[in-house]
C-alpha angles and dihedrals in degrees: 000000000000142000118358094001089060088047091054091048091050090054099050089109093038102074134121111244097157137006132209110182104185116215094022098103130243115354120226114196120206127179093277108359131062115204134196130191117216133160093350097309134087128233113213112200115193109211126198093248116136112214123193128165088003091298130111105240105178141303125280121206113253093359094127092049091049094051091047092050092053094042093048092047093051096042089056091045096052098035094105091050102043125016112240141183101252117129106155147341105222096162135021089252100036134077122184109215142175116273102249133175098247115221111238094235134082113222109216116189116196127196093167135031112253144122117006091355091059092048092051091047091051091053100045114351087246130102117193091335093313113121111215128202116274122252099041119145132206111291092017116154110242120233087246135349114281132201113231108177126196137194121259103236118204088197126028125352132340112252131213115256132185131232093253092049091052094054092040090055089069091224093112130020125233095255093053093044094050090049090049092054092047091052093046094054092046091051092047091051090052093045091049092051094049092046091050091053088056096048093258139119120223096210097179140333143189125236131188124204136190142184120256117178087346093303128109116251134174114253139179116021132335132210094346125148092255097054100035142057111228123183131184106253095216091052092048092052093047095048101035095097092050097052091232122141115267121235106283130212098188132078092276083099089063092047092052091049089055094045090052087059094050099260121127101154102294129090130007122346117244118245110280110216121207089237089063092048088054090048092051091045090054090047090056093048095047092044091051090051091056095043094049098036096233138070112274114227110199120206106252128217136059107333092193091059091045090054090051090053090047093052091047090054092050093047093043095235 
């Protein structure tokens, strides 16, 4: 065991499972990120929690840093195309962002048929109110990218929702929703082009949007491993005729490992060996390298202590 693999092993006990930034206001805990609102801005802290099937599975060394690196890179990249919430990156795990009113819908854009979209298509031929052509198979490329939104459940699982249902809910008006869709397709087009340059396929991804000064902006993360399906293009082309799954860069590998052990979100978690945590950590690092086009170099050391020092700097203590 050498190089980055040894680094991941050495940090198995140095991960961020929870955060408690004192003096930063009320904490909101998501599946992976903790956020704090202070002085009109929000601090997004990416933890090392691994979430699958809406359950926290374990922690993975450097995962929060890796997600933040990809999100920060892409928010800078797409800033001239779509307004977003980014203000600053004061720590490898922390982004300072604008305080937006987050829309209560996740905007999933699909270029290929996989995951929950494939399961919905099998059942009805429809995904989030979008009727797809008959005869498609798992991993099929769609004639054109489609937007398949879902609810953001506070308890349980997110559920598909149609355009008409979103507007009828009264939680977003037609102008904001049409702008949201326009932005989502533009972002997906950019993400697809960049992935293609790097020998990858961006199969689908999830965006979140919010309102800032009554205008739609991109919030949360963008084109990271957690919110996107990335496949190796060469693998996809080689395996397409067989119907087998292409080589995946995203956390679908972790989901499949859990499913093979009888876990799909309900019941008791299987034992999580350190060897598997190292394997997943290396998957995140290698995937980030390919997505970003350069080798990611995480900041080593105790991230909990580093966050304490960060909060002390911000508070001036």
